[in-house]
C-alpha positions as CSV (number, residue, x, y, z in Angstrom):
1,M,28.1,9.1,6.0
2,T,29.8,5.9,7.3
3,A,27.4,5.8,10.3
4,T,24.4,6.6,8.0
5,R,25.4,3.8,5.6
6,E,25.9,1.3,8.5
7,L,22.5,2.1,10.0
8,L,20.5,1.8,6.8
9,A,22.4,-1.4,5.9
10,E,21.7,-3.1,9.2
11,P,19.5,-6.2,8.8
12,L,16.2,-6.5,10.6
13,K,15.1,-9.8,12.1
14,L,11.3,-10.1,12.2
15,R,9.2,-11.9,14.8
16,C,8.7,-14.9,12.5
17,G,12.4,-15.4,12.1
18,A,12.7,-14.0,8.6
19,E,15.2,-11.2,8.0
20,L,15.1,-8.0,5.9
21,P,18.8,-7.5,4.6
22,N,18.5,-3.7,5.2
23,R,16.2,-1.0,6.5
24,L,15.0,0.3,3.1
25,V,11.8,-1.0,1.7
26,K,9.8,0.0,-1.4
27,S,6.2,0.6,-0.2
28,A,3.2,-0.3,-2.4
29,L,2.5,1.6,-5.5
30,S,-0.4,0.9,-7.8
31,E,1.4,-0.1,-11.0
32,Q,-1.6,-0.6,-13.3
33,L,0.3,-3.4,-15.2
34,G,-2.2,-6.2,-15.1
35,D,-3.6,-7.5,-18.4
36,R,-7.3,-7.5,-19.4
37,R,-7.8,-10.6,-17.3
38,N,-6.0,-8.9,-14.4
39,A,-3.1,-11.2,-14.5
40,P,0.5,-9.9,-14.1
41,T,2.3,-9.0,-17.3
42,R,5.9,-9.4,-18.4
43,E,6.2,-5.6,-18.0
44,L,5.2,-5.9,-14.4
45,A,8.0,-8.5,-13.7
46,E,10.5,-6.2,-15.5
47,L,9.6,-3.3,-13.4
48,Y,10.2,-5.3,-10.2
49,R,13.4,-6.7,-11.7
50,T,14.6,-3.2,-12.0
51,W,13.7,-2.2,-8.5
52,A,15.3,-5.4,-7.1
53,R,18.6,-4.5,-8.8
54,G,18.2,-1.1,-7.0
55,G,19.1,-2.6,-3.6
56,A,16.1,-2.3,-1.4
57,G,15.8,-4.9,1.4
58,A,12.2,-5.7,0.3
59,L,9.7,-4.7,-2.4
60,I,6.0,-4.5,-1.5
61,T,3.7,-4.9,-4.6
62,G,0.8,-2.6,-5.5
63,N,-2.5,-3.7,-4.3
64,V,-3.5,-7.1,-5.5
65,M,-7.2,-7.4,-5.3
66,V,-8.5,-10.6,-3.6
67,D,-11.6,-10.7,-5.7
68,P,-11.5,-10.3,-9.5
69,A,-15.0,-8.9,-9.4
70,A,-14.0,-6.1,-7.0
71,L,-11.3,-3.9,-8.6
72,G,-10.1,-0.5,-7.6
73,E,-8.6,0.2,-11.0
74,P,-9.1,-1.5,-14.4
75,R,-5.5,-2.9,-14.6
76,N,-5.2,-4.1,-11.0
77,V,-3.7,-7.6,-10.7
78,A,-6.4,-9.9,-9.0
79,A,-5.8,-13.0,-7.2
80,T,-6.8,-16.5,-8.4
81,P,-6.2,-19.8,-6.6
82,D,-3.5,-20.9,-9.1
83,P,0.0,-19.8,-8.2
84,A,1.5,-20.6,-11.6
85,G,0.7,-17.2,-13.2
86,Y,2.5,-15.4,-10.4
87,R,5.7,-17.2,-10.5
88,P,7.4,-15.1,-13.2
89,W,6.7,-12.0,-11.0
90,A,8.2,-13.8,-8.0
91,R,11.3,-14.8,-9.9
92,S,11.9,-11.1,-10.8
93,V,14.0,-10.6,-7.7
94,E,16.1,-13.7,-8.1
95,G,19.8,-13.2,-7.5
96,T,19.4,-9.9,-5.7
97,G,18.8,-10.8,-2.2
98,T,15.7,-8.5,-2.2
99,R,12.5,-9.9,-0.7
100,L,9.3,-9.6,-2.5
101,W,6.0,-9.2,-0.5
102,V,2.5,-9.1,-2.0
103,Q,0.0,-6.5,-0.8
104,L,-3.5,-7.8,-0.7
105,N,-6.5,-5.6,-0.8
106,H,-10.3,-5.3,-1.4
107,P,-11.6,-1.9,-2.6
108,G,-15.0,-2.1,-0.9
109,R,-16.9,1.0,-1.9
110,Q,-13.8,2.5,-3.6
111,S,-14.5,0.7,-6.9
112,P,-15.4,3.2,-9.7
113,R,-18.8,3.1,-11.4
114,Y,-17.2,1.9,-14.6
115,L,-15.9,-1.2,-12.8
116,S,-18.7,-1.9,-10.3
117,R,-22.2,-0.5,-10.5
118,E,-23.0,-1.9,-7.0
119,P,-19.9,-2.1,-4.9
120,V,-20.0,-3.6,-1.5
121,A,-19.1,-2.2,1.9
122,P,-19.7,-2.8,5.6
123,S,-22.7,-0.5,5.3
124,A,-24.6,1.2,2.5
125,V,-22.8,4.5,3.0
126,P,-22.0,6.6,-0.2
127,F,-19.2,9.1,-0.4
128,G,-20.1,12.4,1.2
129,N,-17.9,14.4,-1.2
130,R,-20.1,15.3,-4.3
131,G,-17.3,15.3,-6.7
132,I,-16.2,11.8,-5.6
133,R,-19.8,10.5,-5.4
134,T,-20.2,11.1,-9.2
135,A,-17.4,8.6,-9.8
136,F,-18.4,6.0,-7.3
137,A,-21.8,4.2,-7.1
138,A,-23.5,3.9,-3.7
139,P,-22.4,0.6,-2.1
140,R,-24.5,-2.3,-0.8
141,A,-24.1,-3.6,2.7
142,L,-22.3,-7.0,2.8
143,T,-24.1,-9.9,4.5
144,G,-22.3,-11.8,7.3
145,E,-21.8,-14.8,4.9
146,E,-20.2,-12.4,2.4
147,I,-17.8,-11.0,5.0
148,E,-16.8,-14.5,5.9
149,A,-16.1,-15.2,2.3
150,I,-14.0,-12.1,1.8
151,V,-11.9,-13.0,4.9
152,E,-11.2,-16.4,3.3
153,R,-10.3,-14.7,0.0
154,F,-7.5,-13.0,1.8
155,A,-6.3,-16.2,3.2
156,V,-6.5,-18.1,-0.1
157,A,-4.7,-15.3,-1.9
158,A,-1.9,-15.1,0.6
159,R,-1.3,-18.9,0.4
160,T,-1.4,-18.7,-3.4
161,F,1.2,-16.0,-3.7
162,V,3.5,-17.6,-1.0
163,E,3.3,-20.9,-3.1
164,A,4.2,-18.9,-6.1
165,G,7.5,-17.7,-4.5
166,F,6.6,-14.4,-2.8
167,T,8.2,-14.2,0.6
168,G,5.8,-12.1,2.6
169,V,2.3,-10.7,2.7
170,Q,1.0,-7.2,3.6
171,I,-2.7,-6.6,4.2
172,H,-3.8,-3.1,3.1
173,G,-5.8,-1.7,6.0
174,A,-5.5,2.0,5.1
175,H,-6.6,4.7,2.6
176,G,-10.3,4.1,2.8
177,Y,-10.3,0.6,1.2
178,L,-12.5,-2.2,2.6
179,V,-10.5,-2.9,5.8
180,S,-10.3,0.8,6.5
181,Q,-14.1,1.0,5.9
182,F,-14.7,-1.6,8.6
183,L,-12.6,0.3,11.1
184,S,-14.3,3.7,10.6
185,P,-17.5,4.6,12.4
186,L,-18.3,6.8,9.4
187,T,-18.5,3.8,7.0
188,N,-19.3,1.0,9.4
189,L,-22.8,1.4,10.8
190,R,-23.4,-2.2,11.5
191,T,-24.8,-3.5,14.8
192,D,-23.9,-7.3,14.4
193,D,-20.6,-9.0,15.2
194,W,-18.8,-6.8,12.6
195,G,-19.7,-3.4,13.9
196,G,-21.5,-1.4,16.5
197,D,-18.4,-0.3,18.6
198,A,-14.6,0.1,18.2
199,V,-13.9,-3.6,19.3
200,R,-16.3,-5.1,16.8
201,R,-15.3,-2.6,14.0
202,R,-11.7,-4.0,14.1
203,R,-12.7,-7.6,14.2
204,F,-12.6,-7.8,10.3
205,L,-9.0,-6.8,10.2
206,L,-8.0,-9.1,13.0
207,E,-9.8,-12.0,11.5
208,V,-8.1,-11.4,8.2
209,V,-4.6,-11.3,9.9
210,R,-5.3,-14.5,11.8
211,R,-6.6,-16.3,8.8
212,V,-3.7,-15.2,6.6
213,R,-1.2,-16.2,9.2
214,A,-2.9,-19.7,9.4
215,A,-2.7,-19.9,5.6
216,V,1.0,-19.1,5.2
217,G,2.4,-20.6,8.4
218,D,4.5,-19.2,11.2
219,D,7.7,-18.6,9.1
220,V,6.3,-16.2,6.5
221,P,6.2,-12.4,7.3
222,V,2.7,-11.0,7.7
223,A,2.4,-7.1,7.7
224,V,-0.4,-4.6,7.8
225,K,-0.7,-1.1,6.3
226,L,-2.8,0.9,8.8
227,N,-4.1,4.5,9.0
228,S,-3.0,6.5,11.9
229,A,-6.4,8.1,11.5
230,D,-8.7,8.9,8.6
231,F,-8.6,12.7,9.3
232,Q,-12.4,13.1,9.1
233,R,-14.6,14.4,11.8
234,G,-16.3,11.5,13.6
235,G,-14.1,9.0,11.8
236,F,-11.4,6.5,12.7
237,T,-9.3,8.3,15.4
238,E,-5.8,8.0,16.5
239,E,-6.8,6.6,19.8
240,E,-8.7,3.8,18.1
241,S,-5.9,3.2,15.8
242,L,-3.5,2.8,18.6
243,E,-5.8,0.1,20.2
244,V,-5.7,-1.7,16.8
245,V,-1.9,-1.6,16.9
246,R,-1.9,-3.0,20.3
247,E,-4.1,-5.9,19.2
248,L,-2.2,-6.4,16.0
249,G,1.0,-6.8,18.1
250,E,-0.7,-9.5,20.2
251,T,-1.5,-11.5,17.0
252,G,2.2,-11.9,16.4
253,L,2.3,-9.4,13.4
254,D,5.7,-9.0,11.9
255,L,5.7,-5.4,10.5
256,L,3.2,-2.4,10.7
257,E,3.4,0.3,8.0
258,V,1.9,3.6,9.2
259,S,-0.1,5.8,6.9
260,G,-3.2,7.9,6.9
261,G,-6.2,9.3,5.0
262,T,-8.9,8.2,2.6
263,Y,-10.0,9.1,-1.0
264,E,-11.9,11.9,0.7
265,K,-9.1,13.1,2.8
266,A,-5.8,12.0,1.3
267,A,-3.3,12.6,4.1
268,M,-1.0,10.0,2.5
269,M,-0.4,12.4,-0.3
270,G,1.7,14.7,1.8
271,S,-0.1,16.3,4.7
272,G,1.0,16.0,8.3
273,R,2.0,18.0,11.3
274,A,4.7,20.6,11.0
275,S,6.9,18.6,13.4
276,S,6.8,15.6,11.3
277,Q,7.4,17.5,8.1
278,A,10.5,19.2,9.7
279,R,11.8,15.7,10.3
280,E,10.9,14.7,6.7
281,A,8.5,11.9,7.4
282,Y,4.6,12.4,7.5
283,F,3.7,10.1,10.4
284,L,6.6,10.0,12.7
285,D,4.7,11.5,15.7
286,Y,2.2,8.8,15.4
287,A,4.9,6.0,15.1
288,A,6.3,7.1,18.3
289,K,3.0,6.6,20.0
290,A,2.5,3.3,18.3
291,R,5.9,2.2,19.7
292,S,4.6,2.8,23.2
293,V,1.7,0.4,22.8
294,S,3.5,-2.4,20.9
295,D,6.9,-3.8,20.1
296,V,5.9,-4.8,16.5
297,A,8.4,-3.6,13.9
298,L,7.3,-0.2,12.4
299,M,7.6,1.2,8.9
300,V,6.9,4.8,8.0
301,T,6.4,5.9,4.4
302,G,6.2,9.3,2.9
303,G,8.3,12.4,3.1
304,F,11.8,11.1,3.6
305,A,14.2,13.1,1.5
306,T,17.8,12.8,2.8
307,P,20.1,10.2,4.3
308,G,20.4,12.4,7.4
309,G,16.6,12.4,7.8
310,M,16.4,8.7,7.4
311,T,19.1,8.0,9.8
312,E,17.7,10.4,12.4
313,A,14.3,8.6,12.3
314,L,15.9,5.2,12.7
315,R,18.1,6.4,15.5
316,S,15.2,7.9,17.3
317,G,13.7,4.5,17.8
318,A,10.3,5.6,16.5
319,L,10.6,3.2,13.6
320,D,12.5,0.2,12.2
321,V,12.1,0.6,8.4
322,I,12.2,3.4,6.0
323,G,9.5,3.2,3.4
324,L,10.2,4.7,0.0
325,G,7.6,5.0,-2.6
326,R,7.5,7.5,-5.5
327,P,11.2,8.4,-5.1
328,L,12.0,4.9,-6.4
329,I,10.0,5.6,-9.5
330,V,12.1,8.7,-10.2
331,D,15.3,6.9,-9.2
332,P,15.1,3.1,-9.0
333,D,18.7,2.8,-7.9
334,L,18.3,5.1,-4.9
335,P,18.5,2.4,-2.2
336,G,21.8,1.1,-3.5
337,R,23.2,4.6,-3.7
338,L,22.2,5.3,-0.1
339,L,23.6,2.0,1.1
340,A,26.9,2.8,-0.7
341,G,27.1,6.0,1.4
342,E,26.2,8.6,-1.3
343,D,24.6,11.8,-0.2
344,A,21.6,11.0,-2.5
345,R,18.3,12.8,-2.1
346,A,14.8,11.2,-2.6
347,E,13.8,13.2,-5.6
348,R,10.4,14.5,-6.7
349,R,10.1,15.6,-10.3
350,C,6.4,15.6,-10.9
351,P,5.3,18.7,-12.8
352,K,2.7,21.0,-11.3
353,T,-0.2,23.1,-12.8
354,G,-0.9,25.2,-9.7
355,V,-4.5,23.9,-9.6
356,R,-4.9,21.7,-6.5
357,L,-7.5,19.3,-8.0
358,A,-5.5,18.9,-11.3
359,D,-2.3,18.4,-9.4
360,S,-3.8,15.6,-7.3
361,L,-4.7,13.7,-10.4
362,L,-1.4,14.6,-12.0
363,E,0.6,13.3,-9.1
364,I,-0.9,9.8,-9.6
365,Q,-0.9,9.8,-13.4
366,W,2.7,11.1,-13.8
367,H,4.1,8.4,-11.6
368,T,2.0,5.8,-13.1
369,R,3.3,6.7,-16.6
370,Q,6.9,6.6,-15.3
371,M,6.5,3.2,-13.9
372,H,5.2,2.0,-17.4
373,R,8.3,3.6,-18.9
374,I,10.6,1.7,-16.6
375,A,8.7,-1.5,-17.2
376,A,9.4,-1.0,-21.0
377,G,13.1,-0.3,-20.4
378,K,12.7,3.4,-21.0
379,P,14.1,6.3,-18.8
380,V,11.9,8.6,-16.7
381,D,10.7,11.5,-18.9
382,R,10.2,15.1,-18.2
383,R,6.9,15.7,-19.8
384,G,4.9,18.7,-18.6
385,A,1.6,18.7,-16.8
386,L,-0.7,19.0,-19.8
387,P,0.8,16.2,-22.0
388,T,0.7,13.9,-19.0
389,L,-2.9,14.6,-18.2
390,V,-4.0,14.3,-21.9
391,Q,-2.2,10.9,-22.1
392,A,-3.7,9.7,-18.8
393,G,-7.1,10.6,-20.0
394,L,-6.8,8.6,-23.2
395,T,-5.2,5.6,-21.5
396,D,-7.6,5.4,-18.6
397,G,-10.6,5.8,-20.9
398,L,-9.3,3.0,-23.1
399,N,-8.6,0.7,-20.1
400,A,-12.1,1.4,-18.7
401,F,-13.8,0.7,-22.0
402,R,-11.9,-2.6,-22.5
403,R,-12.7,-3.6,-18.9
404,V,-16.4,-2.9,-19.3
405,R,-16.5,-4.7,-22.7
406,G,-14.3,-7.6,-21.5
């Protein structure tokens, strides 16, 4: 365990010169702890204070939306140009050595009907899945001027959060949100400068990265979360994704987090090739390919369970950073225990119903509820599936009602 501890505890110097104190990073989790005006709450700061004490080298926030009028969930935090409201959140990590990075996002068409009756997207392409289509209105295609304005929103939000005290920025380019929609030929049918071929489809992401870098300066880490593929026929392929990785590396990107899937095909929820599953992480095969086209630092999230599996992945050279998400909800102290050399497992305690659709919803709702308990100073509970789903229905309905009326 000594070798494992030393490898996990090794600092990582990023291209910009900033350093991560160890190789364990909390990946983004949607906390749903914004207030009715989509500002961060005291509970959100308390949640991050708890995680910071847990020992991770960095914490990446849940998706902060760059446009208050475009939300993915009713209690998302949304960016405004005033840094003052974000400073208590930034101060939550003080005294721990943990870095706090903001994840910036725009939902595009993935904004529910009760939040947006006419969401925007690269093209007016509704969801193909009938069940999902009932929850999301058909989007309107963005104009060129609107696209430029959204790119600028990413830059302004990045500058605002850095001024507030956040020490890094991650751009969410995965899971079917707006950046991912621009990358996919299924959702980007444009024939102008923002679509028509793979090169123009990736222009939006590259412009966001360049504008964010210009806004925060050369010394602040800039990262991207990117799909290895969207796992849909005719969609964003692994080959295209690797070309994006190559070009992102040429922009001077500091860290690339590998993920995959969309709302319609949620690979990020636990699918993956058997070879990757055997080695615990979901996207290790892709990470090794990404390493061959760029020397940008790589982070893989999802599937890690044991110190041995984490160490093996780092030692293989396929990645530089271990991303931990939901296991840090179950056990906020897990990074510190791993760094101390304990044989600690990344636990998963979410209850199951045995019904696939219900379990997909339950997976999200149970973990969200536990984050809210941690934020309130309460321990993780062991409620069963039915009480969790009932509580989620009541809470989500109330939040949606308040948002629509507010």
